[in-house]
N, C-alpha and C positions, 0 to 999 in steps of 0.2 A: 434466585439466589442460590448458588451451590458452594458447598464448602465441606471439608472433611475434618472431624474433630475427634480428639481422643484424649483420656484422662486417666491418671494413675495417682494414688497416695499410698504411702507406706508409713509404719509406725516407726521405724528405725530403731535406734537404742533408747527411746524414751519409754516411760511407763505406760503412756496413753497417746493417742493420736489427736492433737488439737487443732490440726488443719482441716479446713472444709473448702469445697470447691463445687462449681456447677455451671450449667448453661441452660439458656431457654431461648427459644425462638419461634417466631411466626413466619409467615410467608415473605415478610418484607423487613424483618428486624431480627437481629440476633444479640444476645447478651452473654458475656462470659465473665465469671467472677471468681475470686479466690481470697480466703481469709485464713490467717495464721493466728489462733488464740495465744496470747502471751503468757509465757511463764513468769513467775514471781507474783502472779496475781491470781485470784480464785476463779474457777470455772472458765479457763480460756476457752475450752471446747464449747461452752455454751455461748460465749459471746461471738465465736465465730460461726456457730450455727444460726444464732439470732440475725447475725449480718445477712447470711445467704437467704434466710427464709424471707427477711424483710425486703432485700432487693428483689428477689424473684417475684414475690407478691405484688410488689408495685409494678414491676415491669408486665406481668400478665394482666394487670388491670389497666395500664396506660397504653400498651402496644396493641392497636386495634385497627389494622394489623401493624400500623407504623406508630412511633412515638411522635407527638406533635413537635417537641423540642428536645433533642438528645442531650444537649448541654444541661438544660434544666432537670431532666430526669436524672442524669448521673449526680448532680449536686443534691437534688431531693432524696435520692435513694441512699446516698452516703449519710446524710443528716438524719434521715429516718432510722437508719440501722443504728447510728450512735445513740439516738434518743431511746430506742427499744432496749438497748443495753442498759442505760441508765434507769429506765422503768423497772427492768428485771431485778436490778440491785436494790432499788428502793422498795419493791414489792416483798423481797426477801430479807429486808433490814440488814443488808451486808455492809460490814464496816469498810470494805474496799470493793471497788467495782471490777468486774470481769472486763478485761481488754482484749482487743484484736487488731490486727492489720487488715486491710481491705484493697484490693486492686480490682477493677472491673473495666470492661470495654464493651461498646456498643457498636455494631456494623448495621449501617442502614443507608439506602440508596448508594451502595458501592463505596461508603466512606466509613472511615474508623475514627472513633473518639474515645478517650478513656480518662480515668482518674485513679488516684490512689491516695492511701493514708498509711505511713508506716514503711516497712522495708520489704513487703512482698512486691515482686516485680513483674513488669511486662517487658517483653522483648518483641521487636518486630524485625524479621529478616527478609530481605529482598536480594535476589540475584547473588547469593553467597556472601552477602555482608549485612552487617548489623545496621539497620535504618534508624531505629529509635530504641531507647530503653529508659525506663522510669528511673528518677533520681530518689535513692532512699532518703526518708526523713529521719536521719540518724545524726548523731554528734560527729561521727567519724566522717560522714559525707559533707557535713557542713564544714569540717576542718579543711577539706580539699577545695572549698570554694574561696578564692582570694577576695571575692567581693563581699564576703560575710564579715561583719564588723568584729565578731567574737572568734574567728577562726583561729588567730594567733593565740588566744587565750586558752584555747583547749590543750591538755597535756597530751604528749605524743602517744601515750599509751591508752588513749580512749578506746573503750570497749565498743566494737562495732554493733553490739546488740542494744545499746542505749539509744532509744528513740526519744525524739522532742515531741511526737504527736501520735495519736492512735485513736481508735474508737473506743468509747467507755471511760475515757479519762475525765476529770473534772472540767478541764478546759476545752474549749471548742476545737474540734479537729482541724488541722491545717491541710489544705488540698486545693488543687486547681483542676480545671477541665481543659483538655487540650483543644486546639483547633481541629477541624476535620482534615483527615488525610485520606486521599483517594487510593483506594486499594487497586493492585495490579494482579492479574492472574498469577498464581503461584506464590504470592506472598504468605508468610507463615507468621502467625502471632502466638506467643507463648506467655502464659501466666504461671508463676512458680512461687513457692515459699522459700525462704533463706535457706532452708536445709538442702535445697538443690544448688542455688547459685553460689553460696559460700564454700561449696566443696568442688566446684568445676571451674576452670579457666573459661573466660568469656569466649575465646576462640573455638573451644571444644563445643560449647552450646550452640554457636552459630553453625559449625561444621555439621554436627548432627542434625539440626533442623534444616540445613540446606540440602543435604544428601539423602535423606531418608524420609519416606511419608511419616506423618505423625503417628500413625499406629505402631510404627516401629521405633521412631525417634524418642517418643515420650517414655516408654518403658526402658529403653536403653540409657537415657539421660539419668533416670531415677535410679536404675541398677548401679550406674557408674558413680553417682553421688553417694549412695550407701557404701559401696566397696571403699571410696576414697576416705570416707569419714571414719569407717570402722565402727568399733562398739559404741563410740560417742556420738553417733549419728544422730541428728536432729529428725524430726518428722519430715519427710520429703513428698511434695506434692507438686504436680505438673499437669496444666491442662494447655492443649495447643490446637490450633485451627489453621488449616491452609485454605486460602481463598481460591476457588475453582471457577468462578464466574468470569467469562471472556469479557474483554473491554469492547463495547460495540464499536467504538472508533477505530478499531483495528481490523474491522471486516473489510477485506479487499475485494470480495467476490461481488460484482454488480447484479448478479442473478439472485442474491439472497438479501432479504431485509436485515 
């Protein structure tokens, strides 16, 4: 399993950075994760940090060196993070719970699966095009779905920051785990907070990830997002991985296994 990974976070124009990110891996499995503590609620940075710590600890305990069931791990990890945040609020007798988004992905056996809750995003770029992107759990994103019963009832000026689910809320988080997607050599996976994607056109994100190695693309994307947003910039966080493992089925040399 070979890959290249790079991450950057910046405070931007906010008083503190409530974003958190990280990755962990064994010889056979890799985990990427990112959380964005939510403003308007107390201790957003604590919620994000608790989510990271909980997911990482569970991965390290269960990946020996592979996860027995990737989908089960992703679901368990997200709910464990949510419950840990609720316990923190209860232990500190908080009148309102800290809240955070969460997006995470696991690569194992050459396959990618992911889940998310909120509006932190995952992008998957292949051969200079966007292959997959998470759909935000926001009211504005709901409004764009013609199949949603309440879409027409939402006002046109709906704030994109209004989420209908997150970790730490009194209600159970809304999430789903994707089916496995087989990675190809050169695929690039990016996780980011809304401070990045809200400031940059999607085509610019895809172009950067397609044309540059992640150690260059990630800081360039973060810098561009900060410049575009100016003094009103949100926290900007980005974590990207390029898959470098060749596909064995493409080996055409009969003298090599």
